[in-house]
C-alpha positions in Angstrom: 14.4 13.7 -19.1 16.4 12.6 -16.4 16.4 9.1 -14.8 16.9 5.6 -16.0 15.1 3.4 -18.3 14.0 0.5 -16.3 15.5 -2.9 -16.8 13.5 -5.4 -18.4 11.6 -7.8 -15.9 12.8 -11.1 -15.6 10.6 -14.0 -16.4 9.8 -15.3 -13.0 8.1 -11.9 -12.0 6.5 -11.1 -15.9 5.1 -14.8 -15.7 4.4 -15.2 -12.1 1.6 -17.8 -11.1 -1.7 -16.3 -10.2 -2.9 -19.0 -8.1 -2.6 -19.8 -4.5 -5.0 -22.4 -2.8 -4.0 -21.2 0.9 -2.7 -17.7 0.7 -2.5 -17.1 4.8 -0.4 -20.4 5.2 1.9 -19.5 2.0 2.4 -16.0 3.5 3.5 -17.8 6.7 5.9 -20.1 5.4 7.5 -16.9 3.7 8.4 -15.4 7.0 12.0 -16.8 7.2 12.8 -15.7 3.7 11.4 -12.2 4.2 13.1 -12.2 7.5 16.4 -13.2 6.5 16.2 -10.5 3.7 15.3 -7.5 5.6 18.7 -6.4 6.8 20.1 -6.4 3.2 16.7 -4.5 2.0 17.6 -1.8 4.5 21.2 -1.6 3.5 20.4 -1.5 -0.4 17.3 0.6 0.2 15.3 -2.0 -2.1 13.6 -5.3 -1.2 16.3 -8.4 -2.3 15.4 -10.2 -5.5 15.1 -13.4 -3.7 12.4 -12.3 -1.7 10.3 -10.8 -4.4 10.8 -14.4 -6.3 9.6 -16.3 -3.4 6.5 -14.2 -3.3 6.2 -14.5 -7.1 6.6 -18.5 -6.8 4.0 -18.8 -3.8 1.2 -17.0 -6.4 0.6 -14.5 -4.1 0.6 -11.6 -6.5 -2.5 -13.1 -8.1 -4.7 -12.0 -4.9 -5.9 -9.1 -6.7 -6.5 -10.4 -10.0 -9.7 -11.2 -11.6 -10.8 -14.8 -11.5 -11.5 -14.5 -15.2 -7.8 -14.0 -15.8 -6.8 -16.9 -13.4 -6.4 -14.9 -10.2 -7.5 -15.5 -6.9 -9.7 -12.6 -6.6 -9.3 -12.7 -3.0 -12.2 -11.5 -0.1 -11.3 -9.0 2.1 -10.6 -11.1 5.0 -8.1 -13.0 3.1 -6.4 -10.1 1.6 -6.1 -8.1 5.1 -4.5 -11.5 6.5 -2.0 -11.9 3.9 -0.7 -8.5 4.2 -0.7 -8.3 7.9 1.2 -11.6 7.8 3.9 -10.1 5.5 4.4 -7.0 7.2 4.6 -8.7 10.4 7.7 -10.2 8.9 9.0 -6.9 7.4 7.6 -3.4 7.1 9.2 -2.6 3.7 8.5 -6.1 2.4 4.8 -5.6 3.5 4.6 -2.0 2.2 5.9 -3.0 -1.2 3.3 -6.0 -1.7 0.6 -4.0 -0.6 1.6 -1.3 -3.0 2.7 -3.0 -6.1 0.3 -6.0 -5.4 -3.0 -3.6 -5.6 -3.3 -4.6 -9.3 -7.0 -4.6 -8.8 -6.8 -0.9 -9.4 -6.3 -1.3 -13.0 -9.7 -3.5 -13.5 -11.4 0.0 -14.2 -9.1 0.6 -17.2 -10.8 -0.1 -21.0 -10.7 -3.3 -22.6 -7.6 -3.3 -24.4 -5.5 -2.2 -21.2 -7.2 -4.7 -19.3 -6.5 -7.3 -21.6 -2.7 -6.6 -22.0 -2.2 -6.1 -18.3 -4.3 -9.2 -17.3 -4.1 -11.4 -20.2 -0.3 -10.6 -21.7 3.1 -11.5 -20.5 4.6 -8.3 -19.3 3.5 -8.6 -15.7 1.0 -7.7 -13.2 2.6 -5.4 -11.0 1.8 -1.6 -10.9 3.3 1.6 -9.0 1.4 4.9 -9.2 0.8 8.3 -7.4 -2.4 10.0 -7.6 -1.3 13.5 -7.0 -2.0 15.5 -10.3 1.7 16.4 -10.8 1.5 16.2 -14.4 -0.3 18.1 -17.2 -2.6 16.6 -20.0 -4.7 17.9 -23.0 -7.7 16.2 -24.6 -6.8 14.7 -28.4 -8.7 12.5 -30.3 -9.1 9.1 -28.5 -7.1 10.1 -25.3 -4.8 12.6 -24.1 -1.5 14.1 -24.7 0.5 14.0 -21.2 3.7 15.9 -20.2 5.8 17.5 -17.3 4.6 14.2 -15.4 7.3 14.2 -12.5 6.0 11.9 -9.6 7.4 10.4 -6.4 6.9 7.7 -4.0 6.8 4.6 -6.5 7.0 2.2 -4.1 8.4 -0.9 -5.3 9.0 0.7 -8.8 12.0 -1.6 -9.4 9.4 -4.6 -10.1 6.5 -2.9 -11.6 5.3 -3.2 -14.9 2.9 -0.3 -15.3 2.9 2.9 -13.8 0.2 5.3 -13.1 0.2 9.2 -12.5 -2.3 12.0 -12.3 -2.5 14.7 -14.9 -4.1 18.1 -14.7 -6.3 18.9 -17.6 -5.1 22.2 -19.8 -7.3 24.0 -22.2 -5.7 27.1 -23.9 -2.9 27.0 -21.8 -4.5 26.9 -18.3 -5.8 24.5 -15.7 -9.3 23.5 -16.1 -10.6 23.8 -12.5 -13.8 22.0 -10.8 -16.5 24.1 -8.7 -14.4 23.6 -5.6 -11.4 25.2 -7.5 -9.4 22.0 -7.8 -8.0 20.7 -11.0 -9.8 18.4 -13.1 -7.7 15.6 -13.5 -7.0 12.3 -15.5 -5.4 9.1 -14.0 -3.3 7.0 -16.6 -1.3 4.1 -16.7 1.6 3.4 -19.1 4.1 0.5 -19.6 7.4 0.3 -17.9 9.2 1.5 -20.8 7.7 4.6 -20.9 8.9 5.9 -17.4 12.3 6.9 -16.3 13.3 5.8 -12.6 15.4 8.0 -10.4 16.9 6.0 -8.0 16.6 8.6 -5.4 15.6 6.7 -2.2 17.1 7.4 1.1 15.0 7.7 4.0 14.6 6.9 7.9 11.6 4.6 8.0 10.4 2.0 5.1 13.9 2.1 4.1 14.0 -0.9 1.5 10.8 0.0 -0.3 12.8 1.3 -3.1 10.0 4.2 -3.5 11.8 6.0 -6.0 10.6 9.2 -8.0 9.6 8.6 -11.6 8.8 10.7 -14.8 6.4 9.6 -17.1 7.4 10.1 -20.6 5.7 13.0 -22.7 3.6 10.7 -24.6 -0.2 10.1 -26.0 -2.2 7.9 -24.0 -5.3 6.2 -25.4 -8.5 6.2 -23.4 -8.5 2.8 -22.5 -5.3 3.7 -20.4 -7.5 6.1 -18.6 -8.8 5.1 -15.2 -12.6 5.8 -14.3 -14.3 7.1 -17.8 -17.9 7.5 -17.0 -19.8 4.6 -18.2 -17.4 1.9 -18.1 -18.0 -1.2 -16.6 -14.9 -2.9 -14.7 -14.0 -6.5 -14.8 -13.6 -8.3 -11.3 -15.9 -8.9 -8.4 -17.1 -6.9 -5.5 -13.6 -7.3 -3.3 -12.4 -5.1 -6.4 -14.3 -2.2 -5.5 -12.5 -2.2 -2.2 -9.9 0.8 -2.0 -6.2 0.9 -1.3 -7.0 1.3 2.5 -7.6 -2.2 2.7 -3.5 -2.5 2.1 -2.7 0.6 4.4 -4.4 -0.8 7.2 -3.5 -4.4 7.1 0.0 -3.2 7.0 -0.2 -1.1 9.9 -1.7 -3.9 12.3 1.1 -6.1 10.9 4.0 -3.8 12.0 2.4 -2.6 15.1 1.7 -6.3 16.3 5.4 -6.9 15.5 6.7 -4.3 17.8 4.8 -5.4 20.6 5.7 -9.0 20.2 9.3 -7.8 20.0 8.7 -6.0 23.2 7.2 -8.6 25.1 10.1 -11.2 24.3 12.7 -8.1 25.6 10.4 -7.6 28.7 11.3 -11.1 30.0 14.9 -10.5 30.1 15.2 -6.9 30.6 16.3 -5.5 34.0 17.7 -2.0 34.9 20.1 -1.8 37.6 18.3 -2.3 41.1 14.8 -2.7 39.6 12.6 -5.9 38.8 12.7 -7.3 35.1 10.4 -5.4 32.8 7.9 -7.6 32.2 7.3 -7.8 36.5 6.8 -4.0 36.7 3.0 -3.6 37.0 3.0 -0.1 34.9 4.8 -1.9 32.2 2.0 -4.6 32.4 -0.5 -1.6 32.5 0.6 0.1 29.3 1.5 -3.3 27.5 -2.1 -4.3 28.2 -3.9 -1.2 27.3 -1.9 -1.5 23.6 -2.4 -4.9 22.9 -6.1 -4.5 23.5 -6.4 -1.6 21.4 -4.8 -3.6 18.6 -7.1 -6.4 19.1 -10.1 -4.1 19.1 -8.8 -2.1 15.8 -8.2 -5.7 14.1 -11.6 -6.7 14.9 -13.2 -3.3 13.8 -10.7 -3.3 10.7 -12.3 -6.9 9.3 -15.8 -6.0 10.3 -15.6 -2.4 8.2 -14.3 -4.1 5.0 -16.4 -6.9 5.1 -19.5 -5.0 5.4 -17.9 -2.9 2.3 -17.4 -6.1 0.4 -20.9 -7.2 1.0 -22.6 -3.7 0.1 -20.7 -4.1 -3.4 -22.0 -7.4 -3.7 -25.3 -6.2 -3.3 -24.7 -3.3 -5.7 -25.2 -0.7 -2.6 -21.5 0.7 -2.0 -21.1 4.3 -1.7 -19.5 7.2 -0.2 -20.6 6.5 3.4 -18.8 2.5 2.8 -15.7 4.2 1.4 -15.4 7.0 4.3 -16.0 4.3 6.9 -13.2 2.3 5.7 -10.9 5.1 5.3 -11.8 6.5 8.8 -11.2 3.0 10.5 -8.0 2.9 8.6 -6.7 6.2 9.6 -7.5 5.2 13.4 -6.4 1.7 13.3 -2.9 3.2 12.0 -3.0 5.7 15.0 -3.5 2.7 17.2 -0.7 0.8 15.6 1.8 3.7 15.8 1.1 4.3 19.3 2.0 0.4 20.1 5.2 0.9 18.4 5.9 4.2 20.1 5.4 2.5 23.2 7.6 -0.5 22.2 10.2 2.2 21.6 10.0 4.0 24.8 9.7 0.8 27.0 12.8 -0.9 25.3 15.1 1.8 26.7 18.8 1.8 25.5 17.8 -1.5 23.6 16.0 0.5 21.4 18.2 3.4 20.1 21.1 0.9 19.4 21.6 0.9 15.4 21.8 -2.8 15.1 20.3 -4.8 12.1 18.5 -7.1 14.6 17.0 -4.2 16.4 13.5 -4.9 15.2 11.6 -2.8 17.5 13.4 0.3 16.2 12.9 -0.7 12.7 8.8 -1.4 13.3 9.3 2.2 15.1 10.8 3.6 12.1 8.6 2.1 9.6 5.4 3.2 11.7 6.4 6.7 11.8 7.1 7.2 8.2 4.1 4.8 7.1 1.8 7.0 9.0 2.6 10.3 7.4 1.1 8.8 4.2 -1.6 11.2 2.6 -4.3 8.3 2.7 -3.8 8.0 6.6 -3.2 11.8 7.5 -5.6 14.1 9.7 -7.1 15.8 6.7 -8.4 12.4 5.5 -9.7 11.4 8.9 -11.6 14.7 9.0 -13.0 14.2 5.7 -14.2 11.1 6.5 -15.8 12.2 9.8 -17.7 15.0 7.8 -19.2 12.0 5.9 -20.2 10.3 9.0 -21.7 13.6 10.3 -23.7 14.1 7.2 -22.1 17.5 6.6 -19.4 16.7 3.8 -19.1 18.9 0.8 -21.3 17.3 -2.0 -18.5 17.3 -4.3 -15.8 15.4 -2.0 -14.0 12.6 -3.3 -12.7 10.1 -1.3 
């Protein structure tokens, strides 16, 4: 199997503090460090170590850790605000923070896995791809998995745990559901049971180190399989919230940064024999539209996720809450992308220059890339709309 055995994680990351009394304040105070490392990250195609250490020292990796394991178990508003703030500072850093920091997903594993992840000294962060790109067969007490070749392991250089989905096999054939899709299992394995490819070289989100990774052929116990029926998860109502919360907060942060950078540029940008950009009424009209759209998106995002969290607190959360959150995430991502596209177009020749200080272009590239993610694509939007219309396939899983 090709790929490198990941290096052992440093102690500051494995034993990172899990508490942070004022998460949003801490995130804002990290902005100078994150901004200073952004250009280096793009050159090296990975987040600089000092940035990851600063986040670790601030205790922000504990936002999704259950309180019973010393974490913050942050509510939806706090989590949204922190990810937006970090993403505003740098899109790649925000993406990695929301991807490997979504450690709350591991609360659905079995007792021994939960205890090892949250109660041990191996670290909290996880990288995963949920597409069923491997194969698995049932054995006593778990599954044998093989051919696990996965992509887009954002922040994988800093992850302690890796997840991947495997299609179940019986008698050499893939087991299918009624809708013709494969029956799958999502499993997690420790860092030393994967191989990293180190092959990330892209246009946008270029500092995320989203390497391909292989999960080594192995036997995985049931406690490391996600979503086994009847299993009780640890954590509170905020852990019900899906990864949509990270995607949409990221988009809002990058989209707002694009508009703010454009506003600063407009104060001084003047083409030959024309008014300064900020004084042109057509620019004012379009800027106002995008600014209002971003403000409306942010308000709706907070409302929808707060409602989902409250429904979870009451034990009433269901597919309609999931669909509404993902629908809102798709729409808000489109709003943020449109804002970045406008900023890029309105910036003229300033936007097209390849310069490490050209943040408008970076925001544009990052949002163009992030908006292609399967979680926010048009097919997802359609499925969520079908739930809203009451015509969704009864077997639909979001």
